[in-house]
VEXVEXKE-703547 format. One record per residue (C-alpha): x, y, z; residue in three letters. Coordinates in steps of 0.5 Angstrom, whole numbers, padded with zeros to 4 digits, always signed. Example, Ala and Ser with C-alpha at 12.3 -4.5 7.8 and 13.67 -1.06 7.14 Angstrom:
+0025-0009+0016ala+0027-0002+0014ser
# end
This chain:
+0224+0229+0042met+0227+0236+0043ser+0233+0239+0040ala+0237+0239+0046glu+0236+0231+0047gly+0236+0229+0040ala+0242+0233+0037arg+0249+0230+0035arg+0250+0225+0041arg+0255+0221+0038gly+0256+0214+0039pro+0252+0211+0045gly+0249+0218+0046gly+0242+0216+0044gly+0241+0220+0037arg+0239+0216+0031lys+0240+0221+0025asp+0239+0216+0020gly+0241+0218+0013ser+0242+0225+0016arg+0248+0222+0020gln+0251+0219+0014gly+0250+0225+0010gly+0254+0229+0015gly+0260+0224+0015lys+0260+0224+0007gln+0259+0231+0006gly+0262+0234+0013gly+0267+0228+0016gly+0272+0229+0010gln+0272+0236+0011gln+0272+0235+0018gly+0279+0231+0018arg+0282+0236+0013thr+0280+0242+0018ser+0283+0238+0024gln+0289+0236+0021gly+0290+0243+0017gly+0290+0240+0011gly+0291+0242+0004lys+0285+0246+0002gln+0285+0250+0009gly+0292+0252+0008ser+0292+0254+0001thr+0285+0258+0001arg+0287+0261+0008gln+0294+0263+0004ser+0290+0268-0001gly+0285+0263-0004gly+0290+0261-0010arg+0288+0255-0013arg+0293+0249-0013asp+0297+0248-0019ala+0296+0241-0023pro+0298+0235-0019arg+0302+0233-0025ser+0306+0239-0026ala+0309+0238-0019gly+0313+0244-0015pro+0319+0247-0018arg+0326+0245-0015arg+0328+0252-0014asp+0321+0255-0011ser+0321+0255-0003pro+0318+0250+0001ala+0310+0252+0002pro+0309+0256+0008arg+0305+0252+0013gln+0299+0255+0016val+0297+0254+0023arg+0290+0253+0025pro+0287+0259+0029asp+0283+0259+0035ala+0276+0257+0031arg+0279+0252+0027thr+0281+0248+0034val+0274+0249+0037ala+0271+0246+0031leu+0276+0240+0030ser+0274+0239+0038val+0267+0240+0037met+0267+0235+0031ser+0270+0230+0035ala+0265+0230+0040val+0259+0230+0035arg+0262+0224+0031glu+0266+0220+0036arg+0263+0222+0043ala+0270+0225+0044ala+0271+0228+0051tyr+0273+0235+0050ala+0277+0236+0056asn+0281+0230+0054leu+0282+0232+0047leu+0283+0240+0047leu+0289+0240+0051pro+0293+0236+0045ser+0289+0240+0040glu+0292+0246+0043leu+0299+0243+0043thr+0299+0241+0036lys+0296+0248+0033ala+0302+0251+0037arg+0297+0257+0039leu+0300+0263+0043asp+0297+0264+0050thr+0292+0269+0047arg+0289+0264+0042asp+0289+0258+0046ala+0285+0262+0051ala+0280+0264+0046leu+0280+0257+0043ala+0278+0254+0050thr+0273+0259+0051glu+0270+0258+0044leu+0270+0250+0045thr+0268+0249+0052tyr+0263+0255+0052gly+0259+0252+0045thr+0259+0245+0048leu+0256+0248+0055arg+0251+0252+0052thr+0249+0247+0046gln+0242+0246+0048gly+0240+0253+0049leu+0244+0255+0042leu+0240+0249+0039asp+0233+0253+0041arg+0236+0259+0038ile+0238+0257+0032ile+0232+0253+0030ala+0228+0260+0032glu+0233+0264+0027ala+0233+0258+0022ala+0226+0257+0022gly+0227+0249+0022arg+0229+0244+0027pro+0236+0243+0028val+0236+0236+0026glu+0235+0238+0019glu+0241+0242+0019ile+0247+0238+0016asp+0252+0237+0023pro+0258+0240+0020pro+0254+0246+0018val+0251+0246+0025leu+0257+0246+0028asp+0259+0253+0025leu+0253+0256+0026val+0253+0254+0033ser+0260+0257+0034leu+0258+0263+0031gly+0252+0264+0035ala+0256+0263+0041tyr+0261+0268+0039gln+0255+0273+0038leu+0251+0272+0044leu+0256+0270+0050phe+0263+0274+0048thr+0265+0281+0046arg+0267+0279+0039ile+0264+0284+0034gly+0258+0281+0030ala+0261+0283+0024his+0267+0279+0025ala+0263+0273+0028ala+0259+0272+0022val+0264+0273+0017asp+0269+0268+0020thr+0264+0263+0020ser+0262+0264+0013val+0269+0264+0011glu+0270+0257+0015ala+0264+0254+0011ala+0268+0256+0004arg+0274+0254+0007thr+0271+0247+0009leu+0268+0246+0002gly+0261+0246+0005leu+0258+0248-0002gly+0253+0253-0001arg+0252+0253+0006ala+0256+0260+0007gly+0249+0263+0005ala+0245+0259+0010phe+0250+0261+0015val+0250+0268+0014asn+0243+0269+0014ala+0242+0265+0020val+0247+0268+0024leu+0245+0275+0022arg+0238+0273+0025lys+0241+0271+0031val+0245+0278+0032ser+0239+0282+0031ala+0237+0280+0039gln+0242+0280+0045asp+0242+0273+0049leu+0237+0276+0054asp+0232+0277+0049ser+0233+0271+0046trp+0232+0267+0053val+0225+0271+0053glu+0223+0269+0046val+0224+0262+0049leu+0221+0263+0055arg+0215+0266+0052lys+0210+0260+0054asp+0214+0257+0060val+0211+0258+0066thr+0214+0253+0071asp+0220+0256+0075pro+0225+0251+0074val+0224+0250+0067ala+0225+0257+0066arg+0231+0257+0070leu+0233+0251+0066ala+0232+0255+0059val+0236+0261+0062gly+0242+0257+0064thr+0243+0252+0058ala+0241+0246+0063his+0236+0240+0060pro+0230+0241+0065glu+0231+0234+0068trp+0238+0236+0070ile+0235+0243+0073ala+0229+0239+0077arg+0234+0233+0079ala+0238+0239+0082phe+0232+0242+0086ala+0230+0236+0089glu+0237+0234+0091ser+0237+0241+0095leu+0231+0240+0098gly+0229+0245+0103ala+0235+0249+0100asn+0232+0249+0093ala+0232+0257+0093gly+0240+0256+0092glu+0238+0253+0085leu+0240+0259+0081pro+0246+0260+0084glu+0248+0252+0083leu+0246+0253+0076leu+0250+0259+0075ala+0256+0256+0078ala+0255+0250+0074asp+0256+0255+0068asp+0262+0258+0070ala+0269+0256+0068arg+0272+0252+0074pro+0279+0253+0077lys+0284+0248+0077val+0285+0244+0083his+0291+0241+0085leu+0292+0236+0090ala+0299+0236+0094ala+0301+0229+0095leu+0301+0227+0102pro+0308+0225+0105gly+0311+0229+0099ala+0309+0236+0099ile+0304+0240+0104ser+0299+0245+0101ala+0302+0251+0104glu+0308+0249+0100glu+0305+0247+0093leu+0301+0254+0094ala+0308+0258+0095leu+0311+0254+0089val+0305+0255+0084thr+0302+0262+0086gly+0296+0258+0088gly+0291+0259+0094ser+0290+0253+0099glu+0283+0250+0099gly+0278+0250+0104val+0275+0243+0104val+0281+0238+0103ser+0287+0240+0107pro+0291+0238+0101tyr+0288+0242+0096ala+0291+0248+0092val+0287+0252+0087his+0289+0256+0081leu+0285+0261+0077asp+0288+0258+0070ser+0294+0255+0067gly+0296+0249+0064asp+0297+0244+0070pro+0302+0239+0067gly+0307+0245+0066ala+0308+0246+0073leu+0314+0243+0076asp+0311+0240+0082ala+0306+0236+0077val+0312+0234+0073lys+0316+0232+0079asp+0310+0227+0082gly+0309+0232+0088leu+0302+0234+0086ala+0297+0231+0081thr+0291+0235+0078val+0284+0233+0082gln+0278+0236+0084asp+0278+0238+0091glu+0271+0234+0092gly+0275+0228+0090ser+0280+0229+0095gln+0276+0229+0100val+0273+0222+0098val+0279+0219+0099ala+0281+0222+0105ile+0274+0220+0108ala+0275+0213+0106ala+0282+0213+0110ser+0280+0216+0116arg+0273+0213+0117ala+0273+0210+0124pro+0274+0202+0125leu+0272+0197+0130val+0278+0193+0131gly+0285+0194+0129glu+0286+0197+0122asp+0290+0191+0119gly+0292+0195+0113gly+0288+0192+0107arg+0285+0197+0103trp+0281+0196+0097leu+0279+0201+0091asp+0273+0198+0088leu+0272+0202+0082cys+0279+0205+0081ala+0280+0208+0074gly+0282+0212+0072pro+0286+0213+0078gly+0286+0220+0081gly+0283+0217+0088lys+0287+0211+0088ala+0293+0216+0088val+0291+0220+0094met+0289+0213+0097leu+0295+0210+0096gly+0299+0216+0098ala+0295+0216+0105leu+0296+0208+0105ala+0304+0209+0105glu+0304+0214+0111ile+0299+0209+0115glu+0303+0203+0113gly+0297+0200+0109ala+0297+0197+0102thr+0291+0198+0097val+0288+0193+0092thr+0285+0197+0086gly+0280+0194+0082val+0278+0196+0075glu+0274+0193+0069val+0277+0196+0063ser+0284+0194+0062glu+0286+0201+0059his+0283+0204+0065arg+0287+0199+0069ala+0293+0201+0066asp+0292+0208+0067leu+0291+0207+0075val+0298+0202+0074arg+0302+0208+0071gln+0299+0213+0076ala+0300+0209+0082thr+0307+0206+0080arg+0311+0209+0086asp+0305+0207+0091leu+0303+0201+0095pro+0298+0200+0090val+0296+0193+0086thr+0291+0194+0081val+0287+0188+0078leu+0283+0188+0072thr+0276+0185+0074ala+0269+0187+0075asp+0268+0190+0082gly+0261+0186+0082arg+0265+0180+0083asp+0273+0181+0083pro+0275+0174+0085gly+0278+0177+0092leu+0278+0174+0099glu+0273+0178+0104pro+0277+0181+0110gly+0278+0188+0107phe+0279+0194+0113asp+0277+0200+0108arg+0273+0199+0102val+0272+0206+0097leu+0267+0205+0092leu+0267+0211+0087asp+0261+0208+0084ala+0260+0209+0076pro+0255+0215+0076cys+0251+0220+0071ser+0257+0225+0073gly+0252+0230+0074leu+0256+0233+0079gly+0262+0235+0074ala+0258+0238+0069leu+0262+0245+0069arg+0269+0241+0068arg+0265+0236+0062arg+0262+0242+0058pro+0258+0237+0053glu+0256+0232+0058ala+0249+0235+0060arg+0247+0234+0053trp+0249+0227+0053arg+0246+0225+0059lys+0238+0223+0059thr+0234+0221+0065ala+0233+0214+0062ala+0240+0213+0064asp+0239+0213+0071ile+0235+0207+0072pro+0241+0202+0069gly+0246+0206+0073leu+0242+0205+0080val+0242+0198+0078ile+0250+0197+0077leu+0251+0202+0083gln+0247+0197+0088arg+0251+0191+0085glu+0257+0194+0087leu+0255+0196+0094leu+0253+0189+0095glu+0260+0187+0093ser+0263+0192+0097ala+0259+0190+0103leu+0261+0183+0102arg+0269+0184+0101leu+0269+0189+0108val+0271+0185+0114arg+0266+0186+0120pro+0268+0193+0124gly+0271+0195+0117gly+0268+0201+0113val+0265+0202+0106val+0266+0209+0103leu+0261+0210+0098tyr+0261+0216+0093ala+0258+0219+0087thr+0260+0225+0083cys+0252+0226+0082ser+0247+0229+0087pro+0242+0225+0084his+0237+0223+0089leu+0237+0216+0086ser+0244+0215+0086glu+0246+0218+0093thr+0241+0218+0099val+0236+0213+0096ser+0242+0208+0095met+0244+0209+0102ile+0237+0209+0105arg+0236+0202+0102glu+0243+0199+0104ala+0242+0202+0111asn+0236+0197+0112arg+0241+0191+0112arg+0241+0188+0119asp+0249+0188+0118asp+0250+0195+0116val+0251+0202+0121glu+0251+0209+0118leu+0257+0213+0120leu+0256+0221+0120asp+0261+0223+0115val+0261+0230+0117arg+0264+0228+0124glu+0270+0224+0120ile+0271+0230+0116leu+0271+0235+0123glu+0277+0231+0125gly+0281+0232+0120ile+0286+0238+0121asp+0285+0244+0115gly+0278+0241+0113thr+0272+0246+0114ser+0265+0243+0115thr+0261+0249+0113glu+0255+0248+0109gly+0256+0240+0109leu+0248+0239+0111gly+0245+0235+0116asp+0248+0229+0115gly+0250+0223+0116pro+0252+0223+0109trp+0255+0229+0106val+0254+0233+0099gln+0259+0238+0096leu+0256+0243+0092trp+0260+0248+0086pro+0256+0254+0089his+0258+0253+0096arg+0264+0249+0096his+0267+0251+0089gly+0268+0243+0088thr+0264+0238+0084asp+0258+0236+0087ala+0261+0230+0090met+0256+0225+0095phe+0259+0221+0100met+0257+0216+0105ala+0260+0212+0110gly+0257+0205+0112leu+0260+0200+0117arg+0259+0193+0117arg+0257+0190+0123leu+0257+0183+0126glu+0250+0183+0129ser+0244+0187+0128ala+0244+0194+0131pro+0239+0197+0136thr+0233+0201+0133pro+0236+0207+0136ala+0242+0207+0131thr+0238+0206+0125arg+0237+0212+0120glu+0231+0211+0116asp
# end
């Protein structure tokens, strides 16, 4: 197995480290917890390197309280990286709380964010460079030490931080974390890494690679199988692959959704200093910042949601029905609740109600909390057999998927996924889609969506469903064209829609509309 596929996947991620993983927990896990919490060893040594007084002596009563040394940006980055490796944490969910605990100023918080996301995003590429510099596979390097080397290598190759500072802070961190003689190893490897710039290292790694997609994958820190899946999905537009991979590596903007009926996108842009979106009439973009600190978000007028996800909920609410809309809407995989909020706000305007289904109790609670002021009822049930009576007018199926369309927002995800994950997801998606088509009434619509452009999860799934005699495929482009404030440029030839980061600035969301029929359609209406 390659370094990209084998390295520190964490629980459920596919790696079997054996004794090395256990050694990592014994040798590095405790130090990782000390680092994460800013423990005694870290703060004492950072304060000047003096040894702690013997425990029996105790503090002098007239001595001042010991100074609490707050973690710096690198310490925060290492803490999140350790959590990602050891317990499969999600960096985008964990980092904000770590920044709050560390009480970093704006500049250091920005640095911690860059170091965390950047190192995790380029992990596979860094692994290969480190293996070359160390003269050994990364699987043979103790995980906490590998985290340190990776963080240092990212600073050397992807930032303007000086080589001396990047190497010295990494070596000091090894000493502070109590990693024994690892400092000498960290120093040696990083000095070899610093001997060449990123372009030179990429050429070293490409020296025996002739396939153009594989070469692009190396240079853009993508697993080859993902780059190939993107190229296949682009089809005739595969020449856009370099742009797509570059957009996948760029830091995404913050996307806000102005809740329908509460505030308009124009008003939200004015009060936040953002700019209105292009694909969704409710979207506002911010270059950066903490969206949770915005008054509009705190007051429930807006939420944080990628513009592509907004379009999915909008299309589900606007798809044309045959027969009267009875106002029974269903969100079959509602967790964690982003689309349920948008769907609920739209339903409230239309006088409809939404039933949300989520198999995970924790995620169901998140949906309940997010939609508490909206006409949404949430059930904890398996969407494949939720125990509901058929007859829904609209069903949104935002199916569990590989998430390849949101890699720019989930930096570690590209190294956790493997091509072997896809077949099992396809089976689940097929079963959920069959359930959705059972639950929707004749004349009603199912809006199928995935945050993945992988053909097995998207086009192949819809083509298979469209072979049924009781299904008619809708043109989602026509649905979106009827929505004021929505641009349909670059949506493809239809009838489904695939959004792309490099074209639309959104996650790579796929959506298709299926209308349930009373009887079989004529051959002329079929999409083969």
